[in-house]
N, C-alpha and C positions, 0 to 999 in steps of 0.2 A: 715471584715471591711477594707476598703481602707483608707491609710494614706499618705500624702505627707510630707516628712522629709527634713527640710532644714539641712544640714550637713556643720558644721563649725570647721575644725580641729584646725586652728590657728596655734601656734608656739610651738617650743621646742618639749616636748613629745607628743604634741597634736595630731597629725596625727597617731601616733603609738597606743595610748590609744583608739583614735576614731575608728581606723580599728577593734579593737576587739569589741567595742561596736557596730558597724554597723553588724559585724558577729553574735552577739548575737540578734541583732534585727531580722536578716534575720532567724535565727534558730528559733525563737519564731513564726514568722509568717508562716514559713513553717510548723511547728508543729500543729498551730491552724488555718490554712487555710485563713491567712489574706494577703492582698496585701500592699505592701509598695513601694513608689517612692521616691528615693533619689536626691536632687539636691545640689552639693557642692557649697561653696562660700567662699571667701577670707576675712580674718579679721587679725587685730593686726600688728605685725611688718611684717608679710607675706604681708599683703594688702599695708603697706606703703612703702615697697621695690618695689611692683610691680605697684601701683597706686598713691602713695602718701597720701593715706586716709586710716586710721585703721579700718573704717566702711562705705566703699563705698555705692554710691546709688544703685548699682545693688546688692550688698549683703543685704542691706534693703529690696529691692523688693522681692528677693528670700525668706526672713525669713517672710515677709509680706503675701505672697501667699501660704505659707506653713501651714500645721495644726499644725506643732510642730518644734521647732529647737533643735537639738543635738549640743552642744557646747563643746569643749575640754578645751583650755586654750590659753591666751595671754601673752606676755611679752618677753623682750630680753634684756640682759646686756648691749649691746651698747645705749640702751636709758636709762636705770637705771643709768649708770654711767656718763651720760651727763645731769647735771641740767639745761643747756640752751636749751635744745632739744623742741621745739614748738609743735611738734605733737609726740604722744607717743603711743605705742600699747594699754595700759589701756583705753585710751579714746575712743577707739572703743568699749569697753565692756560697758562704761558709754552711748555711744550713742546709742547702741542697746537698752538698759534699757529704755533710755528715749524717743526714737522713737517709740518703741513698747508699751510704756506705762506700763511696767513692774514693778509695784510699790511694789508688796510683793515678797521677797525672802524667800523660805521655806528650811531650813537647818534641817534634822534629826541629832541627835546626839544619837549614840546607842553604846553599847559594844558588842564585841563577846565573848563568853565564853572561846573559845580557845585561844583568844588572850589577856586575862586580864593582863597576865604578861608582855606584851608589852607597856601597858599604863605607863607613867610617874607617876601615882598615885598608892598607895597601892590597890591591888585587892579588898579588902573588901570595900574600898570607891567607886569604880566604878562599881562592880558587880551590874546589874540591872539598871544601868543609862540608860534612854530612854526618850529623850524629843525632843522638836522641837523648834528652833529659827525662830522667823519670824521677817525679818529685813525689813524696808522702804527703797525703792531702788532708788526713783528719786527726793527726797529732801534733805534738809540739807546742810551741809557744802560742799558736793561733788558737788551741783548745785547751791548753793548760790553765791552771788557777790563776786569777788575775787580782790584782787590788790597786787602788789609787786613791789618794787623799792629796791635800796640798803640798805636802811635804815629801812623799815617797810613793813609790809604785812599783809593781814588779809583775813579770809574766812568768809562769812556769814551763820550762821545756820538758815536758814529761813523755816518757816513751817506755812501752811495754814490750818483752820479747816477742809475743805474737805479732805486733804491729811492726817491727822491724824485720822479722822473718818473711812475712807476706811481701814485703815491698822489696826485699833484696832478691826474693824468688822471681819476682817480675823482671828486675834488672839482669839476673843471670840468664833467663830464659829468652829476653829481648837479644842479649849479647850472643847466644847460640845461633839465633835466627839471622844474624847480620855478621859481623866481622870478629865474632869471638873476643872481643876486649871490654872488658868492664871496668869502669874507674868509681870508686866508693869515696864520695867526698863527705868530710866530716872536720871536726876541730878536737880532735883527740887528745890534743896536748893541753887542753884547757877545759873541755866540757865533759863531764861525767857521762852526759846522755851520748855524746859522741862515742866516748870508750866503749859504751855498750854496743853502739852500732857496729864498731870496728871488731870487737869481740865476736859478735854474731856473724859478721861477714866472714871472719876468718875461719869459724867453725863450719860454715856452709861452703867455703872454697872449694874444699876436696871432692864435694858432690858435682863439680863442674869442672872437671879436669882439662877439659877441651877450651876453657875459656880463660884467657890471661885476665887476671884481676890484678889491679893496682890500687893504692890508696893515696889519696891528696888531701891536705888540708884545705879548707875553703878559701883562705885567702889566696893560696898557690895556685888552686883550681880557677879562681876569677881572673889571675894575671895570664894563666896559660890559654885560657879561651882567647885572649887577645893577641898573646904572642904567637901561638900555634894552634889554632883552632881545628887543624887536620889531624891533631894528635888523639882526639876523642871519637869513640865508636859509640858506646853507651855510658851515660853518667847516672848514678842514682844517689840520692841524697835526702835529708830530711826537709821537712816543711818551709821554714823559714829560710834556709839557705837555698833550696829549689826555687822559691819564688824569685829571689834575687837573681841567681844565675841564669834562670830561664829568660827573664826579662833582658839580661845582658846578652844571652845568646840570640836572642830575636834580632837584635840590631846588627848582627853580623850579616845578615841578608842584605841590609840596606834599608829596610822598612819593616816596622811590626805589623804592618797591613798585609804582610805576606804569608804569615806563619799560622798554622792551624794547632789545635791539640785536641787530646782525648782524656776523658777521665773514666777510669772503670773501677770495678770491684764487686760488691755484692748484690747490686741491683742494677737499675737501668742505667747504661753507659751514656755520657753527656759528651757533646762534640762543639767545640767553640774556638774562636780566634782568641790568640794570646793578647790582644790588644784591649784597651778600655773603651769607655763609651764616647770619649771625644765630645763633649756636649758642645764646645764652641763650633763644631762643624754641623751640629744638627741641621737637617732640613735643607742643607745647601748643595747636595749631590757631589760633595767632594771625596767622601770616604772609600777607601780602597776595599771592594767586597771580595778580594781573592783570598784573604785568610778565612772568611766564612764559607767561601765556595770550596776551597780546599779541606775545610772540616767536613763538608759533605763527602769529598773523596774518603776521608778517613772512616766516616760512619758507613760508606758502602763497603770498604774493605774489611770493617770489623765484621760484617755479615758475610764475609767470603766472596763478595761480589767483586772480585779482582779486576775484571774486565771493565766494569762500569767504572770503578774507581780510578783505573788507569786511563779512561777516556776523559774523565775530569781532569786530570792532571795533564793530559796532553792538549786539553782545550786551554787551561791556563798558561801553559807555555806557549802556545801558539799566539795567544793574546799578547803575550809580552815581546814574543819576537816580531809581531806586526805593529808594535808600539801602540798597541790600543790600552793605554794605561791612564790611571787618574794622576793628579797633578804632581804628588810628591815623588813619583817615580818616572815621569814623564822625560823623555830626552829634550834637549833644548830645541826649540823650534818646532816640537811636535804636535800633532793635532790634540785639541782639547777633548778629553773624555770624562765624564762624570761616572758615579756610582751605577747608574741606570744603564748608561751605553755600555760600559764594560760587561755588565751582567748579560745584557741583550746580545752582545756579539759572542760570548761563550755559550750561551743557549743556542744560538744559531749555529755555531760550529758543531755542537754536539748532535744536533737534529740532522745536520747535513754530512755527518761523518760516515 
């Protein structure tokens, strides 16, 4: 297979973890005889500094022309600490999702047996947790009408029937491929937008009689994820709730540096780690590259390269079992490995498998 990949390293630790992701992609393609062509593009704070736009047109065209986008992270403290900034790195991420029509964010949440002790929850609660959060990406408050002055501000949580139907369809179909259990998360007891979500989900439910569908208010869902994460199989929700719940879910595994994601929709799919740019660690060879590497696995699986994706996952599991880990998940007294060393170990594992 020939693949054209747009590479967007972004900010902070992005370039460091991206280097390892690309190295793993190269190793898999060499192992299985695939051809891959990369084209790098700027985004986030890096792009603002260079051209004044966090997602410039040239970057958009690079993404549009690719088969897939491998993305790292955006964000910089100089924008976070300036509430008056009119242009922000995160606007580039929102623009990419909107322009590419990426309405579905797929975030798997899973635990690794050798890392159960790293979870903030008790091992007996998280062991066996394995679910998918599906977040609507291009509607809701993030894109609705906004206003702010010195005395008042508002964000409009706006959704249309077609937007809700298409993301619910993704949720139902993922549930069919897994354990046939879908949880629709909303706040229908308070919000009109949530009542529309629940109404449409109820209408669609009979089309999927093999899927057990339940409904949960977002506050209850956030507690249930902590109290009983093994309850969930597939969860689907709107943009703002999904942003919060998926970050909460990522902590179940013990580190945000372990979990990848995919954003799919009308155009080129994007594969990225769920964590941010961690600018404080930039250039220090500290960042965990596993979420970026597992994003490569999701990319391969998207193109039905299941054996290739499986090998990447096997290599990651092997690295954890061998205690080849970055500091935040290393066992006490374990050998020190950095971003580069973990990536190199996984590449060698793949090539010698």
